C-alpha positions as CSV (number, residue, x, y, z in Angstrom):
1,M,245.5,-83.9,104.6
2,M,242.3,-85.2,106.1
3,N,240.1,-84.3,109.0
4,K,239.8,-86.8,111.9
5,T,236.5,-88.3,110.5
6,T,237.9,-88.9,107.1
7,K,241.2,-90.2,108.4
8,G,239.4,-92.9,110.4
9,S,237.7,-94.0,107.2
10,L,241.0,-94.4,105.2
11,L,241.5,-98.0,104.2
12,D,244.3,-97.7,101.7
13,F,246.7,-95.1,100.2
14,E,248.6,-96.0,97.1
15,P,250.7,-93.5,95.1
16,Q,250.8,-95.2,91.7
17,S,253.2,-92.8,89.9
18,N,254.2,-89.2,90.0
19,R,250.9,-88.5,88.1
20,I,248.4,-90.9,89.7
21,C,247.4,-91.5,93.4
22,K,244.6,-93.7,94.7
23,I,242.9,-93.8,98.1
24,K,240.2,-96.1,99.4
25,L,237.7,-94.9,102.0
26,K,235.3,-96.9,104.0
27,G,231.8,-95.8,103.2
28,R,228.5,-96.5,104.9
29,F,227.1,-98.8,102.3
30,R,230.2,-99.4,100.0
31,N,233.8,-98.4,99.9
32,I,234.8,-95.3,97.9
33,T,237.9,-95.3,95.7
34,V,239.2,-91.9,94.8
35,I,241.8,-91.5,92.0
36,S,243.7,-88.3,91.6
37,A,245.2,-88.1,88.1
38,H,247.2,-85.5,86.3
39,A,247.6,-86.2,82.6
40,P,250.7,-85.2,80.6
41,T,250.4,-82.0,78.7
42,N,249.9,-82.0,74.9
43,D,253.6,-81.2,74.3
44,K,254.7,-84.5,75.8
45,H,255.6,-87.5,73.6
46,D,252.7,-89.7,72.5
47,Q,254.3,-92.7,74.3
48,E,254.2,-90.9,77.6
49,K,250.5,-90.0,77.1
50,E,249.7,-93.6,76.1
51,R,251.6,-95.0,79.1
52,F,249.6,-92.6,81.5
53,Y,246.2,-93.7,80.1
54,E,247.2,-97.4,80.1
55,N,248.3,-97.1,83.7
56,L,245.1,-95.3,84.7
57,E,243.0,-98.0,82.9
58,E,245.0,-100.8,84.7
59,I,244.4,-99.1,88.1
60,C,240.6,-98.8,87.3
61,N,240.4,-102.4,86.3
62,R,241.8,-103.6,89.6
63,I,239.2,-101.7,91.7
64,P,236.5,-104.0,93.0
65,R,233.2,-103.7,91.1
66,H,231.2,-102.9,94.2
67,D,233.3,-99.8,95.1
68,M,232.1,-96.3,94.2
69,V,234.8,-94.8,92.0
70,I,235.7,-91.1,91.7
71,I,238.3,-90.1,89.2
72,M,239.4,-86.5,89.5
73,G,242.3,-84.4,88.4
74,D,243.7,-82.4,85.5
75,F,243.2,-83.9,82.1
76,N,244.2,-80.8,80.2
77,T,240.9,-80.4,78.6
78,K,240.0,-77.2,76.8
79,L,236.4,-76.3,76.6
80,G,234.9,-74.0,74.0
81,N,232.0,-71.7,74.4
82,K,229.4,-74.2,73.3
83,E,226.0,-73.6,75.0
84,Y,225.3,-77.4,75.2
85,L,228.3,-77.8,77.6
86,Q,227.1,-75.2,80.1
87,P,224.9,-77.6,82.2
88,V,228.0,-79.8,82.7
89,A,230.9,-77.3,82.7
90,G,229.3,-74.0,83.5
91,P,229.7,-70.8,81.4
92,C,233.0,-70.5,79.6
93,A,235.1,-67.4,80.3
94,C,236.9,-67.5,77.0
95,F,238.9,-64.4,76.0
């Protein structure tokens, strides 16, 4: 789903797997590659997790060096209530 302005900037759309998708947008000064990634949960086999990260690395290595790259998604990270993380992650609502 994109608005008309963004849709006109779409250069490429590549679903890589059921966990990774890549789009390339035309930017003013450089192209922007956005990768949406959803890592396997901790209860998955180590082979599946390794395959996911190898696939993600392979995709990143194929992106032209002059592109701006944004990787976003769910990497199943758990943050503690460490104060030094607040500038990056915000306050933790740990129960």
